[in-house]
C-alpha positions in Angstrom: -14.6 42.5 -2.3 -14.7 38.9 -3.4 -16.7 36.0 -2.0 -13.9 34.8 0.3 -13.4 38.2 1.9 -17.2 38.5 2.3 -17.2 35.1 4.0 -14.6 36.2 6.4 -16.4 39.5 7.3 -19.8 37.8 7.8 -18.3 34.9 9.9 -16.3 37.4 12.0 -19.3 39.6 12.6 -21.4 36.6 13.8 -18.7 35.4 16.2 -17.8 38.8 17.5 -21.5 39.5 18.3 -22.1 36.0 19.8 -18.8 35.5 21.8 -17.2 38.9 22.0 -14.2 40.2 20.2 -11.5 39.0 22.7 -13.1 35.6 23.2 -13.1 34.8 19.4 -10.0 33.2 18.1 -8.6 33.4 14.5 -9.2 29.6 14.3 -12.9 30.0 15.1 -13.2 32.5 12.3 -11.4 30.1 9.9 -13.8 27.3 10.9 -16.9 29.5 10.6 -15.9 30.9 7.2 -14.5 27.5 6.0 -11.2 29.1 4.9 -7.5 28.6 5.5 -5.3 30.7 7.7 -3.5 31.9 4.6 -6.8 33.1 3.0 -7.6 35.1 6.2 -4.2 36.9 6.1 -4.6 37.7 2.4 -7.4 40.1 3.4 -6.6 41.1 7.0 -3.4 41.5 8.9 -5.1 40.9 12.2 -8.4 40.3 14.0 -8.5 44.1 14.7 -8.1 44.8 11.0 -11.1 42.7 10.4 -13.1 44.5 13.1 -12.2 47.8 11.5 -13.6 46.6 8.2 -16.9 45.5 9.9 -17.3 48.8 11.6 -16.5 50.7 8.4 -19.2 48.8 6.5 -21.7 49.7 9.2 -20.7 53.4 9.1 -20.7 53.5 5.3 -24.2 51.9 5.2 -25.4 54.5 7.8 -23.8 57.4 5.8 -25.5 56.3 2.6 -28.9 55.9 4.2 -28.7 59.3 5.9 -27.8 61.0 2.6 -30.6 59.1 0.9 -33.1 60.5 3.4 -32.1 64.1 2.4 -32.8 63.7 -1.3 -35.5 66.3 -2.3 -35.9 67.5 1.3 -35.0 70.7 3.0 -31.8 70.6 5.1 -33.6 72.3 8.0 -36.4 69.7 8.2 -36.3 68.3 11.7 -38.3 65.2 10.8 -35.5 64.3 8.3 -32.9 64.9 10.9 -34.8 62.6 13.3 -35.0 59.9 10.7 -31.3 60.2 10.0 -30.3 59.9 13.6 -32.6 56.9 14.0 -30.9 55.3 10.9 -27.6 55.2 12.9 -29.4 53.0 15.5 -31.2 51.0 12.9 -28.0 50.1 11.1 -26.3 49.2 14.4 -29.1 46.8 15.2 -29.4 45.3 11.7 -25.7 44.6 11.5 -25.6 43.3 15.1 -23.0 45.9 16.1 -24.3 46.7 19.5 -23.0 43.5 21.2 -19.7 44.1 19.6 -19.6 47.7 21.0 -20.5 46.3 24.4 -17.8 43.6 24.4 -15.1 46.1 23.3 -16.1 48.7 25.9 -15.8 46.1 28.7 -12.6 44.5 27.2 -10.1 46.9 28.8 -8.2 47.0 25.5 -7.2 50.6 24.8 -6.6 50.0 21.0 -10.1 48.5 20.6 -11.7 51.3 22.5 -10.0 53.8 20.2 -11.5 52.0 17.2 -15.0 52.3 18.6 -14.3 55.8 19.7 -13.4 56.8 16.1 -16.8 55.4 15.0 -18.7 57.5 17.5 -16.6 60.7 17.0 -17.4 60.7 13.3 -21.1 60.4 14.1 -20.8 63.3 16.5 -19.0 65.3 13.8 -21.7 64.6 11.3 -24.5 65.6 13.8 -22.7 68.9 14.7 -22.8 69.9 11.0 -26.5 68.9 10.6 -27.4 71.0 13.7 -26.1 74.0 11.8 -28.4 73.1 8.9 -31.4 72.9 11.2 -30.7 75.8 13.7 -28.7 78.2 11.6 -25.2 79.8 11.8 -25.9 81.2 15.3 -25.4 77.7 16.7 -21.9 77.3 15.3 -20.0 78.1 18.6 -22.4 75.8 20.6 -22.9 73.0 18.1 -20.7 70.5 19.9 -22.3 71.2 23.2 -25.7 70.8 21.6 -24.5 67.5 19.9 -23.4 66.2 23.3 -26.7 67.1 24.9 -28.8 65.6 22.1 -27.0 62.3 22.0 -27.1 62.1 25.8 -30.8 62.7 25.9 -31.5 60.1 23.2 -29.3 57.4 24.7 -30.6 57.8 28.2 -34.2 58.0 27.2 -33.9 54.8 25.1 -32.1 53.0 28.0 -34.6 54.0 30.6 -37.6 53.5 28.2 -36.6 50.0 27.4 -36.1 49.3 31.1 -39.6 50.5 32.2 -41.7 49.5 29.2 -42.7 46.1 28.2 -42.3 46.8 24.5 -39.2 48.2 22.8 -39.3 52.0 22.7 -39.7 53.6 19.3 -36.3 55.2 18.4 -37.8 57.7 15.9 -40.3 59.0 18.6 -37.4 59.2 21.1 -35.3 61.3 18.7 -38.2 63.6 18.0 -38.8 64.0 21.7 -35.1 64.8 22.3 -35.1 67.4 19.4 -38.1 69.1 21.0 -36.1 69.5 24.2 -33.2 70.8 22.2 -35.4 73.4 20.6 -35.7 74.9 24.2 -32.1 74.4 25.0 -30.4 76.0 21.9 -31.8 79.6 22.5 -30.6 79.4 26.1 -27.1 78.3 25.0 -26.9 81.2 22.5 -28.5 83.9 24.8 -26.2 83.0 27.7 -23.1 82.3 25.6 -23.1 79.0 27.5 -20.1 76.9 26.4 -19.0 73.8 28.4 -17.4 70.8 26.7 -18.1 71.8 23.1 -14.8 73.5 22.3 -12.8 70.7 23.9 -14.8 68.1 21.9 -14.3 70.0 18.7 -10.5 70.1 19.3 -10.5 66.4 20.3 -12.3 65.4 17.2 -10.0 67.4 15.0 -6.9 65.8 16.6 -8.2 62.3 16.6 -10.0 61.8 13.3 -8.6 61.8 9.8 -10.7 63.0 6.9 -11.3 60.4 4.2 -9.8 61.5 0.9 -11.0 59.6 -2.2 -9.8 60.2 -5.7 -11.7 59.6 -9.0 -9.1 57.1 -10.1 -9.6 55.0 -6.9 -13.4 55.0 -7.4 -12.9 54.0 -11.1 -10.6 51.2 -10.2 -13.1 49.9 -7.7 -16.0 50.1 -10.2 -14.0 48.3 -12.9 -13.0 45.5 -10.6 -16.5 45.2 -9.2 -18.0 44.9 -12.7 -15.5 42.3 -13.6 -16.5 40.1 -10.7 -20.3 40.2 -11.4 -22.0 37.1 -12.5 -23.6 36.9 -16.0 -27.1 36.5 -14.5 -27.0 39.9 -12.6 -30.1 42.0 -13.3 -29.7 44.4 -16.2 -30.3 47.6 -14.1 -27.4 46.6 -11.9 -25.1 46.4 -14.8 -26.4 49.6 -16.4 -25.9 51.7 -13.2 -22.3 50.2 -12.8 -21.5 51.0 -16.4 -22.9 54.6 -16.2 -20.7 55.3 -13.1 -17.7 53.8 -14.9 -18.4 56.1 -17.9 -18.7 59.2 -15.7 -15.5 58.5 -13.7 -13.6 57.8 -16.9 -14.5 61.3 -18.1 -12.0 64.2 -17.7 -14.9 66.2 -16.3 -17.2 63.9 -14.2 -20.6 65.4 -13.5 -21.3 65.3 -9.8 -25.0 65.8 -10.0 -25.3 62.8 -12.4 -22.9 60.7 -10.3 -24.9 61.3 -7.1 -28.2 60.3 -8.8 -26.8 57.1 -10.3 -24.9 56.2 -7.1 -28.0 55.9 -5.0 -29.7 53.8 -7.7 -26.5 51.7 -7.9 -26.6 51.2 -4.2 -30.3 50.3 -4.1 -30.1 47.9 -7.0 -27.5 45.8 -5.1 -29.0 46.3 -1.6 -30.5 42.8 -1.2 -27.9 40.9 -3.3 -24.8 39.1 -2.2 -22.8 42.1 -3.5 -24.4 44.5 -1.0 -21.3 44.9 1.1 -19.2 45.9 -2.0 -21.9 48.2 -3.3 -22.0 50.0 0.1 -18.3 50.5 0.1 -18.2 51.8 -3.5 -21.2 54.1 -3.0 -19.8 55.5 0.2 -16.5 56.2 -1.6 -18.4 58.0 -4.4 -20.3 60.0 -1.8 -16.9 61.0 -0.1 -15.5 61.9 -3.5 -18.4 64.2 -4.5 -18.6 65.8 -1.1 -14.8 66.5 -1.1 -15.2 68.0 -4.6 -18.1 70.2 -3.5 -16.2 71.4 -0.4 -13.1 72.2 -2.5 -15.2 74.4 -4.8 -17.0 76.1 -1.9 -13.6 76.8 -0.2 -12.2 78.3 -3.4 -15.3 80.5 -3.9 -14.9 81.8 -0.3 -11.3 82.9 -0.9 
């Protein structure tokens, strides 16, 4: 991602949050980003395409932070899960995505609603898998019902809490409160074989989301292009992490455990720089690549 594309994304994000997606014109984006119409269409085929890029950056950032919270921790640690769920809300606030979601949901535009729906469905899919980590295999048939209940409790508690309290309610405390209630609900779901919307939701997610498939060559191409665009005064650790990743992905046998370790350091080293958006995108693609590689190995082992 070069400077011009970054300008377009940041300008669009500001305008979509301030004015709403439908009320923002392409010309206003051009004026805010100080670019020509041709430059805009070099990067995005439409305003919707630009919106998708903005939401994908937010989801990628959230994915990386959630994975980072798990480093060195037990998968069944509920405090880690609470922090991960809170991270979703934190990223949405930091990147000012909430006003964009609101404007889209009230726009009446079916295509736009589907874009936001994809964003939320992938979060529900992630949470359903994490609930298995926390509650064990016995929750598998009920995981989507439990996911629906947990998200519902969190969202409504935050909404009412912010309405009745003078100060903003703490999202982490809210998530922990909701998880304590889920601790009581899960045994009841299992004992009574109580299925409601879960199976429908599972089927709907399967039919309406596409898995992201990333190859090592795609990541390598991204890394090489990224390194070539870095300025000469970039801190040495940033260069070193980038070069280490290039070396691993250039290998015939890239080592996933090394890649994952370096990827988080790479992501953190650029976090507060003007290259943060690109580093988020690359680190997220690396995460998808290593996860896909791991799942393929596990699938082959199970056969």
